[in-house]
C-alpha positions as CSV (number, residue, x, y, z in Angstrom):
1,M,-87.8,246.6,25.9
2,K,-89.4,245.0,28.9
3,R,-91.2,242.5,26.6
4,L,-88.0,241.7,24.9
5,R,-86.2,241.1,28.2
6,K,-89.0,238.8,29.4
7,K,-88.9,236.9,26.1
8,K,-85.2,236.4,26.4
9,K,-85.6,235.4,30.0
10,R,-88.2,232.8,29.0
11,L,-86.0,231.5,26.3
12,L,-83.1,231.2,28.7
13,I,-85.2,229.3,31.2
14,L,-86.4,227.1,28.4
15,R,-82.9,226.4,27.3
16,I,-81.8,225.6,30.8
17,L,-84.8,223.2,31.2
18,L,-84.0,221.5,27.9
19,L,-80.3,221.2,28.9
20,V,-81.3,219.7,32.3
21,L,-83.7,217.2,30.5
22,F,-81.0,216.3,28.0
23,I,-78.4,215.7,30.7
24,G,-80.9,213.6,32.6
25,A,-81.9,211.6,29.6
26,F,-78.2,211.1,28.7
27,G,-77.5,209.9,32.2
28,V,-80.3,207.4,32.1
29,L,-79.1,206.2,28.7
30,V,-75.5,205.8,29.9
31,F,-76.8,203.9,33.0
32,F,-78.8,201.4,30.9
33,C,-76.0,201.0,28.4
34,R,-73.6,200.2,31.2
35,R,-76.0,197.7,32.7
36,I,-76.5,196.0,29.3
37,G,-72.8,195.9,28.8
38,E,-72.2,194.4,32.2
39,K,-74.8,191.7,31.5
40,L,-73.3,190.9,28.1
41,Q,-69.8,190.8,29.6
42,A,-71.0,188.4,32.3
43,E,-72.6,186.2,29.7
44,H,-69.6,186.1,27.4
45,S,-66.6,186.6,29.6
46,P,-64.0,183.9,29.7
47,S,-64.5,181.3,32.4
48,D,-62.7,181.3,35.7
49,P,-59.1,180.1,34.9
50,D,-59.1,178.2,38.1
51,G,-62.6,176.7,37.6
52,P,-63.4,173.1,36.7
53,L,-62.5,171.8,33.2
54,V,-64.8,169.6,31.2
55,C,-64.0,167.9,27.9
56,V,-66.8,167.8,25.4
57,D,-66.3,165.4,22.5
58,A,-68.3,165.7,19.3
59,G,-68.2,162.1,17.9
60,H,-67.0,161.3,14.4
61,G,-66.0,164.0,11.9
62,G,-64.2,164.5,8.6
63,D,-64.4,161.5,6.4
64,D,-65.9,159.6,9.3
65,G,-69.5,160.7,9.0
66,G,-70.9,158.3,11.5
67,A,-74.5,157.1,11.1
68,V,-76.7,158.5,8.3
69,G,-80.3,159.4,8.5
70,D,-83.0,160.3,5.9
71,G,-82.1,163.0,3.5
72,G,-78.4,162.6,4.0
73,R,-78.4,163.7,7.6
74,Y,-74.9,162.9,9.0
75,E,-74.3,162.0,12.7
76,K,-71.0,164.0,12.6
77,D,-72.9,167.2,11.9
78,D,-75.5,166.8,14.7
79,N,-72.8,165.8,17.1
80,L,-70.7,168.9,16.4
81,K,-73.6,171.3,16.5
82,L,-74.8,169.9,19.8
83,A,-71.3,169.8,21.3
84,L,-70.7,173.5,20.5
85,A,-74.1,174.4,22.0
86,V,-73.2,172.4,25.2
87,K,-69.9,174.2,25.3
88,G,-71.7,177.6,25.3
89,E,-74.1,176.5,28.1
90,L,-71.2,175.2,30.3
91,E,-69.3,178.4,29.8
92,K,-72.3,180.4,30.9
93,R,-72.0,178.5,34.2
94,N,-68.3,179.5,34.5
95,I,-67.2,176.0,33.6
96,R,-64.1,175.8,31.4
97,V,-64.4,173.6,28.3
98,V,-61.9,171.8,26.1
99,M,-63.3,170.4,22.8
100,T,-61.9,167.4,21.0
101,R,-63.0,169.1,17.8
102,E,-64.6,172.4,16.9
103,K,-64.9,171.8,13.1
104,D,-65.5,169.0,10.6
105,E,-62.3,167.1,11.1
106,K,-61.4,163.5,11.9
107,I,-59.8,162.9,15.3
108,S,-58.7,159.4,16.3
109,L,-60.2,157.8,19.4
110,Q,-56.8,157.9,21.0
111,G,-56.4,161.5,20.1
112,R,-59.8,162.4,21.7
113,C,-58.8,160.7,25.0
114,G,-55.4,162.3,24.8
115,I,-56.9,165.8,24.5
116,A,-59.0,165.2,27.7
117,N,-56.2,163.5,29.7
118,E,-53.5,166.0,28.8
119,A,-55.7,168.9,29.6
120,G,-56.5,167.5,33.0
121,A,-60.3,167.6,32.5
122,V,-62.4,166.7,35.5
123,L,-65.2,165.1,33.4
124,F,-65.6,163.9,29.8
125,V,-68.8,163.9,27.8
126,S,-69.0,162.3,24.3
127,L,-72.0,163.2,22.1
128,H,-73.3,160.8,19.5
129,R,-76.4,159.8,17.6
130,N,-77.6,156.2,17.5
131,S,-78.8,154.2,14.5
132,A,-80.6,150.9,13.8
133,D,-81.8,148.9,10.8
134,A,-85.3,149.2,12.2
135,A,-86.7,152.7,11.8
136,S,-88.9,152.1,14.8
137,A,-85.9,152.0,17.2
138,G,-85.7,155.2,19.1
139,G,-84.9,157.0,22.4
140,V,-81.9,158.2,24.3
141,E,-79.3,156.0,26.1
142,I,-76.1,156.9,27.9
143,W,-73.1,154.6,28.2
144,T,-70.4,154.6,30.9
145,A,-67.5,152.3,31.9
146,N,-68.5,151.8,35.6
147,K,-71.0,152.7,38.2
148,G,-69.0,155.5,39.8
149,R,-69.1,159.2,39.0
150,G,-69.4,158.6,35.2
151,A,-72.7,156.7,35.8
152,R,-73.9,159.3,38.2
153,M,-73.1,162.1,35.7
154,A,-75.0,160.1,33.1
155,E,-78.0,159.8,35.5
156,H,-78.0,163.6,36.0
157,I,-77.9,164.2,32.3
158,M,-80.7,161.7,31.6
159,A,-82.9,163.2,34.3
160,K,-82.5,166.7,32.8
161,L,-83.2,165.4,29.2
162,R,-86.4,163.7,30.5
163,E,-87.5,167.1,31.8
164,V,-87.1,168.6,28.4
165,G,-88.9,165.7,26.7
166,I,-87.4,162.6,24.9
167,Q,-89.2,159.8,23.0
168,K,-87.9,157.1,25.3
169,D,-85.4,156.7,28.2
170,R,-83.3,153.7,27.2
171,G,-81.3,153.9,30.4
172,V,-77.8,154.4,31.6
173,Q,-75.7,151.4,30.8
174,A,-72.1,150.2,31.3
175,G,-70.1,148.5,28.6
176,T,-71.1,148.6,24.9
177,S,-74.2,148.2,22.8
178,S,-72.8,144.9,21.4
179,G,-73.3,143.3,24.8
180,D,-69.7,142.1,25.3
181,D,-67.6,142.8,28.4
182,S,-65.6,145.7,26.8
183,N,-66.3,149.5,27.1
184,Y,-66.5,152.2,24.5
185,Y,-62.9,153.4,23.8
186,V,-63.5,156.9,25.1
187,N,-65.0,155.7,28.3
188,K,-62.2,153.1,28.8
189,H,-59.2,155.3,28.0
190,T,-60.1,158.6,29.6
191,T,-58.6,159.1,33.1
192,M,-61.6,161.0,34.4
193,P,-65.3,160.0,34.9
194,S,-66.9,159.9,31.5
195,C,-70.1,159.0,29.6
196,L,-71.2,158.7,26.0
197,V,-74.6,160.2,25.2
198,E,-76.5,158.7,22.3
199,M,-78.9,161.6,21.6
200,G,-81.6,159.6,19.9
201,F,-81.6,157.5,16.7
202,I,-80.7,159.4,13.6
203,T,-82.6,156.7,11.7
204,N,-85.8,157.5,13.7
205,K,-88.0,160.4,12.4
206,E,-89.4,161.2,15.9
207,D,-86.0,161.4,17.5
208,N,-84.8,163.7,14.8
209,R,-87.9,165.9,15.1
210,L,-87.4,166.1,18.9
211,L,-83.7,167.0,18.5
212,D,-84.5,169.8,16.1
213,K,-87.4,171.0,18.2
214,H,-85.7,170.9,21.6
215,F,-82.2,171.5,20.5
216,D,-81.5,174.4,22.8
217,G,-83.2,172.6,25.7
218,Y,-81.2,169.5,25.2
219,A,-77.9,171.4,25.2
220,T,-79.0,173.1,28.4
221,A,-80.0,169.8,29.9
222,I,-76.7,168.2,29.2
223,A,-74.8,171.2,30.6
224,E,-77.0,171.2,33.7
225,G,-76.4,167.5,34.2
226,V,-72.6,168.0,34.1
227,D,-72.9,171.0,36.4
228,E,-74.8,168.8,38.9
229,M,-72.0,166.3,38.9
230,L,-69.4,169.0,39.4
231,K,-71.3,170.1,42.4
232,E,-71.3,166.6,43.8
233,I,-67.6,166.3,43.2
234,R,-66.9,169.5,45.1
235,S,-69.1,168.4,48.0
236,E,-67.5,164.9,48.1
237,E,-64.0,166.3,48.0
238,A,-64.8,168.8,50.7
239,N,-65.8,165.8,52.8
240,G,-62.7,163.8,51.9
241,K,-64.4,161.3,49.6
242,A,-62.5,159.7,46.7
243,L,-63.7,158.8,43.2
């Protein structure tokens, strides 16, 4: 009888220990699950409804394929893929984003500007790929309509892209590639500072290779450049400076 009681006692103690261990392990599991959930929520939660709004424009779309590279690579597809990635990077920084398109559809130039203007965007970034008859032409260039905030945003973006690695920095320029006195439509007709990023030449193998290799890095770089400009704007407005 004594042996039986001792055995039962040992079993009871063992059960209690197992229960304590189970409760402890369950508590640790709940803690880590909660932390992971909080992290995911922070990464994917909607942006601050009162935060800055940026318009990201994926050039071309629909039956307007834009420039074409080797193997039937269409500019419109590269533009949209990169624009969506930039949108995600901006939202991670609690920056609200309005897109001119989020699928393969044609939006007029007037419509693109209207989306940004009516939404009250603070900045406008249009994403494109360049092209040339000479396959040797390559590098990244960014176009603006003036030397104000649009040009400064472009400089921030270009600096970040250089850090990731581009074939050639073709500079930040005002006007159009044709060399006349006009500006690209989206730069001219948006009411906020804007720039048009030519993310390398789709007709250049090295530019295409770099875009594919550094795709995530380029998206991050563009978002960081925009974020830098937003910080400048907040600082200038706090000190009473205008556009």
